[in-house]
N, C-alpha and C positions, 0 to 999 in steps of 0.2 A: 627098823622100818616104822614102828609106831611114832618114834620121835620125829621122824621125817614128814609123816602124815600131820602131826601136831603143828610142825613149823609151817607146813604148807597152809593148813587152816588159819593160823595166825597171819600169814601174808595175805590170804584172802580178806580176813578181818580188816586189815590195814587198807587194802583196796577198797573195801565197802565204805569205810569213813571218808575216803577220798571222794567217792561217789556222792555220799551225803553232803560233803562240803560243797560240790558242784550243784547239787539240788539246793541247798540252803542259799547259795548265791543267786541262783534264779529266781528263787521266792522273794529275795530282797529286791532285785530288779524289777520284778512284777509289782510289788507293793509301792515302788516309787512312782509308777506311772499314774497321771491324773485321771481322776473319774470323768468320763465324757459328759460334755454339757447337753442337757436334754433340749431338742429343738422342737419336737412335736409329741404330744402326749396322747398317743392312741389309747383307747380304752382296753383294759386287761381284765381277763378272767383268771383267777387263782384256783386251780384244782388241787383240793386237799383231801386225799383218801385217809380215812381214819380206821384204826382196827384197835380196839381196846383203849384202856386209860393209860396213856404214856405218862412218864413223870412230868409233873406240872403242865398238863395239857391245857388247862384253861388260860394259864399265862402265856403258852405258846400261841393259842389262837388270839389272844388279847393284842399280841404284837402285830398282828395283821389288821386290827381294826382303826389304827390311826396312821396309816402310811401316808407320806408326803407326796400324794399323787391325786390328780383331779378326779378321774373316773375309773373305778375297778369294782370288782365284786370278788366274794370268797365263797366258793362251793364247797360245802362240808359233806364228804361222801362216806356213808356207812353201808354195810352190806344188807343189814335188816334191823329191825327194831330191837332184836335181842343183843345187839352189840352193846358193850358196856359204854361205848363213847356216844350212844344214841341220845340218851337224856341230856348230856352236855351240849352236844351239837344243836339239839332242839332249842335249849336255852340260849345259846349264843345266836342262834337265827332270830329268836324272838327278841333278844336284847338289841340286835343291830339289823333291823328290818331294811331291806333295800340294799344292804351291804353284804350280809352273810345269808346264805340259803342251805337248807338241809336237803340232801339228794340221796334217796334209797337206790341202790344198785338194781338195775334191771337185767335179770338173766346171769348165767355164768358160762360165757361161751369158751373160756380157756382155763389153763391150768395156772396161770399166774394170777393170784387174788388181788394184787394191786392193779394190775392192768385191767382187770375186769371192772373195777370201780372206775378206772381212768376213761373207759369206753362211755359209760354212763355220764360221768362229769363232763366230758368233752362235748357229748350231745346236748347237754342241758345248758352249757355256757352260752352267755349272750354275746361275748365279744370274740374278735378274731385273732388276738394275741392270748396265747395260752400259756400259763405258768405252773408247772408241776411243783408242788412243795409238800414235803412229808410232814407228818402230824407232830414229829418231835423236833421241829426247826423253829427257830426265831431269827427275825431280821431286822435290820436297821430301817428307820423311817425313809430313807433314800433308796431302798431296795428296787422298787419298781422303776423310778427315774432312770437308774443306771441301765436297767434291761431295756427300757424303751429308747434310750439313747444309742445303745449298740444296735438294736433292731431297725433303727432308722436307716442303717446301711443295708441295701438290698442283697449285697454280697454275703452277709451274715445270716446263717441259717439256724443257728441255736446258741443259746448264752446259759453257761452253767457257772458255778461259783465254787471257791475253795470253802472247806468246811472246818470249823473249829469246834472242839469239845468243850461244853460247860457242865457244871453240876458236880458230880463226883462225890457223893457222900460214902457210898460203899466202894471197895476196892476194885470191883469188876467195872463200875463206872469211871473211877479214876483211869484205869488202863484204857478204856475206851476213849476217854477225852484225851490222853496222851497220843493215842493212836491216830485218831482223828486229825489232831493238829500237827503232829510231827511227821506222820507217814502219809495219810490220805491228802491233806492239803497241800503239803510240800511235794508230794509224789505227783499230783495232777499238774501243778504248775511246772515242776521239773521236766515231766515227760512232754509236755507242750513246747517249753523253750529250748530244751536241750535236745531232745530226740524227735521233735516235730510230730508227736503223737498225741492224738486228742483222746482224753478220758472224760467222758460226761459223768457226773454224779448226780443220780437221780433225786437227791435231796432237793436239789434247786436245778430246774432246767426250763427255758423259756424258748418257744418258737412261735411261728405263725400257723393258723389253722390250714391255709392253703398249702403250706409246705408239708405239714403233717398229712393232709389228705393225699397229696402226690405220692407219698411214701406207703400209702395203704392204711393209713390211720393207726391207732393203737390196736386195732383187731389184729394187724399183722404181727404185733408183739405178744399176742395173748398166751401163747405157748413157749414164751421165752423167760429164763430166770433173770438174766441181766438186760432188761429192755432199755435201760438208760445207756449202757455201753453200745449195744446194738444200734439204737437210735442214732448215736453219734456217728457210727460207721456209715449208716445209711445217708446221713446228711452230706457227708463228704462224697461217698462214692456215687450216689444217684442224683443228688441235686447240685453237686459241685460247688457247695457253699461252704464258708468258713464256720468255725465254731470258735467262740469267744469265752474266755475265762473272765468273769467279772473281778474288779478290784476288791470290792467289798465282801469280806467273808460272811457267811451264814452260820449260825450256831446250831449244833446238834446238841440237845439238852438229854443228859441222862444222869440219874441220882442213885437209884436203888439197885443197880445191877450187881450180882455177885460174880466172883472170878469164874464160876461155873457158867453163868449167863453169857459172860464175855467169850469164853472159849467155845460155848455151843454156837454163838452168833458167827464167830470167825471160822470155825469148822465149816459152816455151810457157805460162807463168803469164799473159803479156799477152793471149794469143790467148783463153785461157780467161776471163779476167776481162772482156774486152770483150763476149764473148757472154753472161756472166752478168749484167752491170750495165746493158748497152746502150750504144750509141754516145755519147749526150748526157752521161751521167755519166762515161764513160771519157774523153771529151775534157776534161771540167772537171777531171778530177784531175790534169791537167798543172800545175795552180796549186800542188799540193803538191810540185812539183819547181822551186823557184825559181832553183836552180843552173843547170838547163837552160835556163830562160827568160832568165836573166842572159847565159848563154854564147851563145844566140841572138842577143841584142841586140847583143853584141860582135862576132858574125860578121856581122851584117846591115849594120852601119856601124861599122867599127873606129875608136875614138876613145879619148882619155883618159878620158872620162866613162864610156864603156862598159867600160873595163878597171878602173876603180875600182869600178864596179858589180858586175862579176863577182868581183873579189877580196873585196869586202864580203860578197857572197852566199856565197862559200866559207867565210869566217870565222864568219858567223852559222849556217852549216849544221853546222860543227864544234861549236859551243857548244850547239846544239839536240841534236845526238846525245849529248854528255856529259850534258846535263840530262836526256834521256830515260832513260839508262843508270841515272843516280843515282836517279831517281824510282822506277825499277822494281827497284831494289836489286841491280842487276848490278854485278860489279866494274868498276872504272873501266877504259875503254879506254885502252890506252897511246897516247902522243902519235902514234907511227907509224900506228897504226891509225885514229885520229881524222882524221889529214891525207888519209886515203884516201876521207873521205866526199864531197868534191866530185866525184872521179873516179867514185865509185860512182853518183852521181846522173847523170853524163853516160852511163854505161853503162845505167843504167835508162831514160834517154831513148832510146836506140837500141832497147831491148826495147819500150818503149812504141810507137814508131814501127812496130816489126815487127808489133805486135798489130793496128795498122790495116790493114796490108797482106796479112796471111795469115789463112787459115781452117783450116790443117792444123797438126798438132803431131806431133813425134816423141817417143814416150814408151815406155821399156822395149822398144826395138827395134820398135816398132809405129808405123806412119804412120797417123794417124787425122784425119779431117775433123771440125771442130767447128762445130755449128749453134747458133742462139739457144737459150738456156737450157743451154748446154754440151752438148747432145745430141751423141753421138759415131756417126760413120759410118765405114766403111773406103771410101777412095777407090777407085773403079773405073777410071775414066779421066778425064783433065782435061776440065773443062767451064768456061765462063764463069760467074762467080760469080752473076751476075743470073739467067741461064737455069736454073742449078740451083735457085736458090730458088723461081722461078716454077712449076717443074716439080713441087714438092713440095706437096700439099694439107695434109699433116699436119705442117706446119713449125712448130707451137705448141711452146713449151718443154715438156719432159716434167713439170717441177714444176708446170705450171699444169693438168695433167690431174688428175682426181680419183682417189683411191685406189680400187683395185678393190673391188667390194662384196664383203663378207665376208672381208676379207684374213686368211689363215691365220696362226696362231701361228708363231713362228720356231723353236719347239722341234722 
């Protein structure tokens, strides 16, 4: 029986690589599309919430100081003056007056600290096109031009971008860069082109102020963990508009993360992801980790066949990561980095299992319980999971609730 289970797992791993091949083909097709031409350059406000000192934060912010776009501003948000990013943000605002502004958060209305900052930043923004950009992101000079070209179409409600990982001095950062490039970027494009599913990546998302106001503003997302994913769902469900994935990738910069940091981050992400997509989809996504399946086959019934299968899975994963990086125009991974790909998938397998077993996350020193739809609650006292669910009549995901009537403007 154990041999049969092992063989079944190897068959599933082979099916997983077939899915990855389809995903890679979709990514190749996406990257072959031309970048749209800019016809009208509407002014843009870039909202950049900061929290602490990310790796190479100064260089990340500098990449937004010389974008090839006529009129834009960069709002640097911090929670308060005690934040380690505050002195740098103040220095950047002084260095680039009229372009960069320092904005201190006003109030703390929700449980999502990033959304709390976005509410203040959106209210302070001068322009009607809003771009949300994480602090560890770098972009190409033509970044805003591509966004404006897509939003010139009134049927487009939101623009997001594939993300590639850069940096990678420590092993956790290497794993993160591999995951961002080969799994997140390729997965977002593949989900869109193959399955017709929109996945919005909050590291880069752009939309019109009036559309955001019709959805209830960032305030509606204040108690959600996956505000980017939910916002994408709302754009389609309530506005009836399309979501576009830009052709130019943005860079996610990480250099000094340890393997423990990497695991901690994706354990939180796994809990959030299961609550966002539901248990059925979450379970099926294990097929996209064929190294984990091949490793499980070897563990269930150790044999030369299983060992060969696991070794082949590791080699195929290395080849896939390199192909994804080349397709996205990322500088080639070094051999040492590529060889970390199978280990990365095993760590991601541990994070995936964690997502099944837990409903709480640790985020910015806060312990939060995550409900379906990624709604957040502060745990009061431990309760059995099923009793807690049964006791809540309002357990519907927040994104499924209609926008409040007459939602006010964000100005």
